[in-house]
SEROGU-232033 format. One line per field, with one value per residue: residue number from 1; residue in one letter; chain; x, y, z of N, C-alpha, C, O in turn. Coordinates in steps of 0.2 Angstrom, whole numbers, plus 5000, padded with zeros to 4 digits. Example, Ala and Ser with C-alpha at 12.3 -4.5 7.8 and 13.67 -1.06 7.14 Angstrom:
<sites>
k	1  2
r	A  S
c	A  A
n.xx	5066  5064
n.yy	4972  4989
n.zz	5039  5035
ca.xx	5062  5068
ca.yy	4978  4995
ca.zz	5039  5036
c.xx	5066  5064
c.yy	4984  5000
c.zz	5039  5039
o.xx	5071  5067
o.yy	4983  5006
o.zz	5042  5040
</sites>
This chain:
<sites>
k	1  2  3  4  5  6  7  8  9  10  11  12  13  14  15  16  17  18  19  20  21  22  23  24  25  26  27  28  29  30  31  32  33  34  35  36  37  38  39  40  41  42  43  44  45  46  47  48  49  50  51  52  53  54  55  56  57  58  59  60  61  62  63  64  65  66  67  68  69  70  71  72  73  74  75  76  77  78  79  80  81  82  83  84  85  86  87  88  89  90  91  92  93  94  95  96  97  98  99  100  101  102  103  104  105  106  107  108  109  110  111  112  113  114  115  116  117  118  119  120  121  122  123  124  125  126  127  128  129  130  131  132  133  134  135  136  137  138  139  140  141  142  143  144  145  146  147  148  149  150  151  152  153  154  155  156  157  158  159  160  161  162  163  164  165  166  167  168  169  170  171  172  173  174  175  176  177  178  179  180  181  182  183  184  185  186  187  188  189  190
r	M  T  L  Q  N  L  I  N  D  G  S  F  E  T  G  N  L  S  A  W  I  S  S  N  A  T  I  T  S  S  H  S  H  S  G  F  Y  S  V  K  L  Q  G  G  A  T  F  S  Y  V  S  Q  F  V  P  I  T  P  G  Q  R  L  E  V  L  A  S  L  A  S  L  D  I  G  L  P  I  S  I  T  I  Q  V  F  Y  F  D  A  G  L  N  L  L  G  N  G  L  L  V  T  I  P  G  N  Q  I  P  H  I  Q  N  Q  T  W  M  E  N  Y  Q  T  T  T  A  A  P  L  G  S  T  Q  A  F  I  V  I  N  T  L  P  Q  V  G  T  V  D  V  L  I  D  D  I  A  A  L  I  A  T  E  S  I  G  P  V  G  A  T  G  A  T  G  P  T  G  A  T  G  A  T  G  A  T  G  D  T  G  A  T  G  A  T
c	A  A  A  A  A  A  A  A  A  A  A  A  A  A  A  A  A  A  A  A  A  A  A  A  A  A  A  A  A  A  A  A  A  A  A  A  A  A  A  A  A  A  A  A  A  A  A  A  A  A  A  A  A  A  A  A  A  A  A  A  A  A  A  A  A  A  A  A  A  A  A  A  A  A  A  A  A  A  A  A  A  A  A  A  A  A  A  A  A  A  A  A  A  A  A  A  A  A  A  A  A  A  A  A  A  A  A  A  A  A  A  A  A  A  A  A  A  A  A  A  A  A  A  A  A  A  A  A  A  A  A  A  A  A  A  A  A  A  A  A  A  A  A  A  A  A  A  A  A  A  A  A  A  A  A  A  A  A  A  A  A  A  A  A  A  A  A  A  A  A  A  A  A  A  A  A  A  A  A  A  A  A  A  A  A  A  A  A  A  A
n.xx	5022  5012  5008  4996  4984  4978  4972  4957  4951  4963  4968  4958  4948  4935  4930  4927  4927  4922  4927  4936  4941  4941  4948  4947  4951  4949  4943  4951  4951  4961  4975  4984  4993  4991  4978  4962  4960  4965  4968  4967  4975  4973  4984  4992  4987  4980  4975  4974  4968  4969  4963  4962  4955  4962  4962  4973  4985  4991  5009  5011  5019  5017  5019  5019  5014  5013  5010  5016  5013  5017  5004  5005  5017  5027  5029  5031  5021  5024  5022  5015  5016  5007  5005  4995  4991  4977  4965  4951  4942  4945  4955  4970  4985  4998  5011  5015  5021  5029  5032  5040  5039  5048  5042  5050  5055  5046  5040  5035  5019  5019  5029  5026  5029  5030  5032  5036  5033  5039  5037  5040  5032  5033  5031  5015  5007  5004  4987  4982  4970  4967  4975  4978  4979  4986  4988  4993  4994  5006  5001  5005  5006  5005  5009  5007  4994  4994  4995  4989  4991  4987  4988  4994  4994  5003  5004  5012  5006  5003  5002  4992  4990  4979  4978  4988  4988  4991  5006  5017  5020  5034  5050  5052  5060  5076  5078  5078  5089  5090  5081  5085  5084  5071  5065  5065  5049  5037  5036  5024  5009  5010
n.yy	5072  5058  5040  5032  5017  5008  4996  4987  4980  4972  4964  4955  4956  4958  4945  4939  4938  4948  4960  4956  4949  4932  4915  4898  4901  4905  4911  4911  4908  4902  4905  4920  4935  4947  4953  4943  4935  4927  4924  4909  4901  4888  4874  4862  4856  4867  4882  4896  4912  4929  4946  4963  4978  4994  5012  5024  5036  5042  5039  5037  5026  5010  5004  4987  4975  4960  4948  4930  4913  4895  4882  4870  4856  4852  4850  4866  4879  4890  4908  4921  4938  4951  4966  4975  4988  4998  5008  5018  5012  4999  4994  4987  4993  4990  4981  4982  4976  4959  4947  4932  4922  4909  4893  4887  4897  4902  4903  4890  4890  4883  4887  4899  4909  4922  4927  4944  4951  4964  4975  4985  4994  4998  5014  5020  5020  5033  5038  5028  5023  5014  5000  4983  4971  4956  4941  4926  4907  4895  4883  4866  4849  4841  4850  4861  4871  4889  4903  4921  4937  4954  4962  4976  4991  5003  5020  5036  5051  5068  5078  5090  5104  5116  5133  5144  5158  5175  5181  5193  5210  5215  5224  5240  5242  5248  5264  5267  5270  5287  5290  5294  5311  5317  5323  5340  5349  5356  5374  5384  5394  5412
n.zz	5034  5032  5033  5024  5024  5013  5010  5015  5029  5032  5043  5044  5054  5054  5054  5042  5024  5017  5011  5002  4987  4983  4983  4987  5001  5018  5034  5049  5067  5073  5073  5074  5068  5073  5083  5082  5071  5055  5038  5030  5017  5005  5003  4992  4977  4973  4967  4977  4983  4990  4986  4982  4976  4976  4978  4968  4962  4947  4946  4960  4973  4981  4998  5001  5013  5022  5033  5035  5038  5039  5041  5045  5049  5036  5018  5014  5005  4991  4990  4980  4979  4971  4962  4952  4939  4935  4924  4926  4917  4919  4912  4910  4914  4917  4927  4944  4953  4956  4966  4972  4987  4992  4998  5008  5016  5023  5039  5052  5060  5072  5079  5083  5075  5064  5046  5042  5027  5016  5003  4989  4976  4958  4951  4949  4932  4920  4919  4928  4941  4951  4959  4960  4971  4974  4983  4982  4982  4974  4966  4972  4973  4988  4996  5012  5019  5020  5032  5032  5037  5043  5031  5022  5012  5010  5008  5005  5012  5011  5026  5031  5041  5051  5045  5054  5064  5060  5059  5070  5062  5054  5057  5051  5035  5029  5022  5004  4990  4983  4970  4951  4944  4936  4919  4915  4916  4905  4903  4911  4908  4908
ca.xx	5020  5010  5006  4989  4983  4973  4968  4951  4951  4969  4969  4952  4945  4928  4928  4924  4931  4918  4931  4941  4940  4945  4946  4950  4953  4944  4944  4953  4953  4966  4981  4984  4998  4988  4970  4959  4959  4968  4965  4971  4975  4973  4989  4991  4986  4974  4976  4972  4971  4964  4964  4958  4956  4963  4963  4979  4985  4999  5016  5012  5021  5014  5023  5014  5015  5010  5013  5015  5017  5014  4999  5007  5023  5026  5030  5028  5019  5027  5017  5016  5012  5007  5001  4992  4988  4971  4963  4944  4938  4948  4960  4977  4990  5004  5013  5019  5025  5028  5037  5038  5042  5048  5040  5055  5057  5040  5040  5028  5015  5020  5036  5023  5034  5028  5037  5034  5036  5039  5038  5039  5029  5036  5026  5008  5008  5000  4980  4981  4966  4967  4979  4974  4984  4984  4991  4990  4998  5008  4999  5010  5004  5007  5011  5003  4990  4998  4991  4991  4987  4990  4990  4993  4997  5003  5004  5012  5002  5005  4997  4991  4986  4976  4983  4990  4987  4996  5012  5018  5023  5041  5052  5053  5068  5081  5077  5082  5094  5086  5081  5087  5079  5067  5067  5061  5043  5036  5034  5018  5008  5012
ca.yy	5066  5052  5034  5029  5010  5008  4990  4988  4973  4968  4960  4950  4956  4957  4938  4937  4940  4953  4966  4953  4945  4927  4908  4893  4905  4905  4914  4906  4910  4897  4909  4926  4937  4952  4953  4937  4932  4927  4920  4903  4899  4881  4872  4857  4858  4871  4890  4900  4918  4935  4951  4969  4984  5000  5018  5026  5040  5040  5042  5034  5019  5007  4999  4981  4972  4954  4943  4924  4908  4889  4880  4863  4854  4849  4854  4872  4881  4896  4912  4927  4945  4954  4972  4977  4995  4998  5014  5019  5007  4992  4992  4984  4998  4988  4977  4986  4971  4953  4943  4925  4920  4902  4891  4885  4904  4905  4899  4886  4893  4879  4890  4905  4914  4924  4931  4950  4953  4971  4976  4992  4994  5003  5020  5020  5024  5038  5035  5024  5025  5009  4995  4978  4968  4948  4936  4919  4902  4893  4876  4860  4843  4839  4857  4863  4878  4895  4908  4927  4942  4961  4964  4983  4994  5009  5025  5042  5057  5075  5080  5097  5106  5121  5138  5147  5164  5180  5184  5202  5214  5215  5231  5244  5242  5255  5269  5265  5275  5292  5289  5299  5316  5317  5328  5347  5348  5362  5380  5385  5401  5418
ca.zz	5029  5036  5029  5024  5023  5008  5011  5019  5033  5031  5048  5044  5060  5053  5053  5035  5018  5012  5009  4998  4982  4986  4981  4992  5007  5024  5039  5054  5074  5077  5074  5070  5069  5078  5083  5083  5064  5049  5033  5028  5010  5006  5000  4988  4969  4972  4967  4982  4983  4992  4982  4983  4972  4981  4975  4967  4956  4943  4950  4967  4974  4987  5001  5002  5018  5023  5038  5033  5042  5036  5045  5048  5047  5030  5013  5013  4998  4989  4990  4976  4979  4964  4961  4944  4939  4930  4924  4926  4913  4920  4907  4913  4912  4920  4933  4949  4958  4956  4970  4974  4993  4992  5004  5013  5019  5026  5045  5054  5065  5079  5083  5085  5071  5056  5041  5040  5021  5013  4996  4986  4970  4954  4951  4944  4925  4918  4919  4934  4945  4955  4960  4961  4974  4974  4986  4980  4981  4968  4967  4971  4976  4994  5001  5016  5020  5023  5035  5029  5041  5043  5024  5021  5006  5013  5003  5009  5010  5015  5031  5031  5047  5050  5045  5059  5065  5056  5064  5069  5057  5056  5058  5044  5033  5028  5016  4998  4988  4980  4961  4947  4944  4931  4914  4918  4912  4900  4907  4912  4905  4912
c.xx	5017  5009  4999  4987  4977  4969  4962  4951  4957  4971  4964  4948  4937  4925  4926  4928  4927  4921  4935  4938  4944  4943  4950  4953  4947  4947  4945  4954  4958  4972  4980  4991  4996  4980  4968  4959  4965  4966  4970  4969  4976  4979  4987  4991  4982  4976  4971  4974  4967  4967  4959  4959  4958  4964  4970  4979  4991  5004  5017  5014  5018  5019  5018  5018  5012  5013  5011  5017  5013  5010  5003  5014  5022  5029  5028  5026  5022  5020  5019  5012  5013  5003  5000  4990  4983  4969  4955  4940  4941  4952  4967  4982  4998  5005  5017  5023  5024  5034  5035  5042  5042  5046  5044  5057  5051  5040  5034  5026  5016  5025  5032  5028  5029  5033  5033  5037  5035  5041  5036  5037  5033  5030  5021  5009  5003  4993  4978  4975  4965  4972  4975  4979  4981  4990  4989  4996  5001  5007  5005  5007  5008  5010  5005  4999  4996  4992  4994  4988  4990  4993  4990  4996  4997  5006  5007  5009  5004  5000  4998  4987  4983  4981  4982  4988  4993  5000  5011  5021  5030  5044  5052  5060  5070  5078  5081  5085  5088  5086  5083  5081  5077  5068  5062  5056  5042  5034  5028  5015  5009  5006
c.yy	5060  5046  5032  5022  5011  5002  4990  4980  4969  4963  4955  4951  4957  4950  4935  4940  4945  4957  4964  4949  4938  4920  4903  4897  4905  4909  4909  4911  4906  4901  4915  4930  4944  4952  4945  4933  4932  4924  4914  4902  4891  4879  4866  4860  4863  4878  4893  4907  4923  4940  4957  4974  4990  5006  5020  5031  5040  5043  5039  5027  5017  5004  4993  4977  4966  4950  4935  4919  4901  4886  4875  4861  4850  4851  4861  4874  4888  4902  4918  4933  4949  4961  4974  4984  4995  5006  5013  5014  5000  4990  4991  4989  4995  4984  4981  4981  4964  4950  4937  4924  4913  4898  4889  4892  4906  4900  4895  4889  4890  4883  4897  4911  4916  4927  4937  4951  4960  4971  4983  4991  4999  5008  5018  5023  5029  5035  5031  5027  5020  5004  4989  4973  4961  4945  4930  4913  4900  4885  4870  4856  4843  4845  4859  4870  4883  4900  4915  4932  4947  4962  4972  4986  5001  5015  5033  5048  5063  5076  5087  5100  5112  5127  5141  5155  5169  5182  5190  5204  5215  5223  5234  5244  5248  5258  5267  5271  5280  5290  5295  5305  5315  5323  5334  5347  5355  5368  5382  5393  5406  5421
c.zz	5034  5030  5030  5021  5019  5007  5016  5022  5032  5036  5048  5050  5060  5054  5047  5030  5014  5009  5003  4992  4983  4983  4985  4998  5012  5030  5045  5061  5077  5078  5071  5072  5074  5078  5084  5077  5060  5044  5031  5020  5008  5001  4995  4980  4968  4972  4972  4982  4988  4988  4983  4979  4978  4976  4974  4962  4953  4947  4957  4968  4980  4991  5003  5008  5019  5027  5036  5038  5038  5042  5049  5045  5041  5025  5012  5006  4997  4988  4985  4978  4972  4965  4953  4945  4933  4930  4925  4923  4915  4915  4911  4910  4913  4926  4938  4953  4957  4960  4972  4981  4992  4999  5010  5018  5024  5034  5047  5059  5072  5082  5085  5081  5065  5053  5040  5033  5019  5007  4994  4979  4965  4954  4946  4938  4925  4918  4925  4939  4951  4953  4962  4965  4975  4978  4985  4981  4975  4969  4967  4976  4983  4998  5006  5017  5023  5026  5032  5035  5041  5036  5025  5013  5008  5008  5007  5007  5015  5019  5032  5037  5046  5049  5051  5059  5062  5060  5065  5065  5060  5056  5051  5042  5031  5023  5011  4996  4984  4972  4958  4946  4937  4926  4917  4913  4909  4905  4906  4909  4910  4915
o.xx	5021  5009  4997  4990  4972  4963  4962  4951  4956  4975  4964  4945  4933  4919  4924  4932  4929  4919  4937  4933  4950  4938  4956  4958  4942  4953  4942  4957  4960  4975  4976  4994  5000  4977  4972  4958  4969  4960  4976  4963  4981  4980  4981  4994  4979  4980  4965  4979  4961  4973  4953  4965  4954  4967  4974  4974  4996  5004  5023  5013  5016  5023  5014  5023  5006  5019  5005  5022  5007  5013  5003  5016  5018  5033  5022  5030  5024  5015  5025  5006  5018  4999  5005  4987  4984  4971  4953  4936  4940  4953  4968  4983  5002  5000  5023  5028  5018  5040  5029  5048  5036  5047  5042  5060  5052  5039  5029  5030  5015  5025  5035  5029  5026  5038  5028  5043  5029  5046  5032  5041  5037  5025  5022  5012  4998  4992  4972  4976  4961  4974  4970  4984  4975  4996  4983  5002  4999  5010  5009  5004  5014  5013  4999  5002  5000  4986  5000  4982  4996  4998  4985  5000  4992  5010  5003  5009  5006  4994  5003  4981  4983  4986  4977  4987  4999  4999  5007  5026  5032  5040  5052  5064  5066  5075  5087  5085  5083  5091  5083  5075  5080  5072  5057  5056  5046  5031  5025  5020  5009  5005
o.yy	5058  5047  5030  5021  5013  5002  4992  4975  4963  4959  4950  4946  4956  4948  4930  4943  4946  4960  4968  4946  4938  4920  4904  4894  4905  4909  4905  4916  4907  4900  4916  4928  4945  4950  4941  4927  4937  4921  4916  4902  4888  4882  4865  4865  4863  4879  4894  4908  4921  4940  4956  4975  4990  5005  5019  5032  5038  5048  5038  5023  5021  5000  4995  4975  4967  4948  4934  4920  4901  4887  4875  4864  4846  4856  4861  4872  4892  4900  4920  4932  4950  4961  4974  4986  4992  5009  5008  5011  4995  4984  4995  4989  4997  4983  4983  4983  4962  4950  4936  4925  4910  4901  4889  4891  4910  4894  4896  4891  4893  4882  4901  4917  4912  4930  4937  4952  4962  4968  4986  4987  5003  5006  5015  5029  5029  5030  5030  5033  5022  5003  4990  4971  4960  4946  4928  4915  4902  4882  4870  4857  4843  4844  4858  4874  4882  4901  4915  4930  4948  4964  4975  4983  5005  5014  5034  5050  5063  5077  5090  5098  5115  5126  5141  5157  5168  5184  5194  5201  5216  5228  5231  5245  5252  5254  5267  5276  5278  5289  5300  5303  5312  5328  5333  5347  5360  5367  5382  5397  5405  5426
o.zz	5039  5024  5035  5016  5021  5005  5022  5018  5031  5035  5052  5052  5065  5055  5047  5032  5008  5004  4999  4993  4983  4980  4986  4999  5010  5030  5045  5061  5083  5083  5067  5077  5079  5073  5086  5077  5060  5045  5032  5018  5011  4995  4994  4979  4962  4977  4971  4982  4990  4986  4986  4977  4983  4971  4978  4958  4957  4950  4960  4964  4985  4988  5006  5007  5016  5026  5035  5042  5035  5048  5055  5040  5040  5026  5009  5001  5002  4986  4985  4980  4969  4969  4949  4950  4928  4935  4926  4927  4911  4914  4915  4904  4910  4930  4936  4956  4957  4957  4975  4981  4992  5005  5015  5023  5028  5034  5044  5063  5077  5088  5088  5083  5062  5056  5038  5033  5020  5006  4996  4975  4967  4957  4941  4938  4929  4915  4926  4942  4955  4948  4966  4961  4976  4976  4986  4981  4970  4973  4962  4981  4983  5004  5004  5014  5027  5024  5031  5037  5038  5035  5028  5010  5008  5004  5012  5001  5020  5017  5035  5037  5040  5051  5054  5054  5062  5066  5062  5062  5065  5056  5046  5045  5032  5019  5012  5000  4982  4968  4961  4946  4933  4928  4920  4907  4910  4910  4901  4909  4916  4918
</sites>
């Protein structure tokens, strides 16, 4: 069994947000958890987010990961990670995850420290074809910007390799018991 990441450009290494639906979010090269880039969500009284649709089938669960850090020393902003399930017609079928990370738990980047947050969703309901992953700020006046990097939505998949060669034929088994004798047949013509 292997893990497959369903998120497109979760480390923001394209240097842009073209794979994401976003608001009040910008790519930055000043700090990153890995690679060269991360995304900065604006703090303060502004609602900021990055989000993305990923394919899913009913019954599947996602492992959602994100690395977080406060950009400046000051009042840290809280972050919410949510996963919603939709069908092919974009009808909302349910919420698979809703977790809030309090701002005071997110480390300041000046210490070169990132919080690696791991969450597991509930199972996707019947009819699900896609999950919508949203990471957003909870607006509060006076809060600082937050950095996000290495977003992943992992799902376990079966890894099936090629079929191997047919093995050698095994030894012949023991002879079974003799069966019952059948009825005597009709006598033939003389």
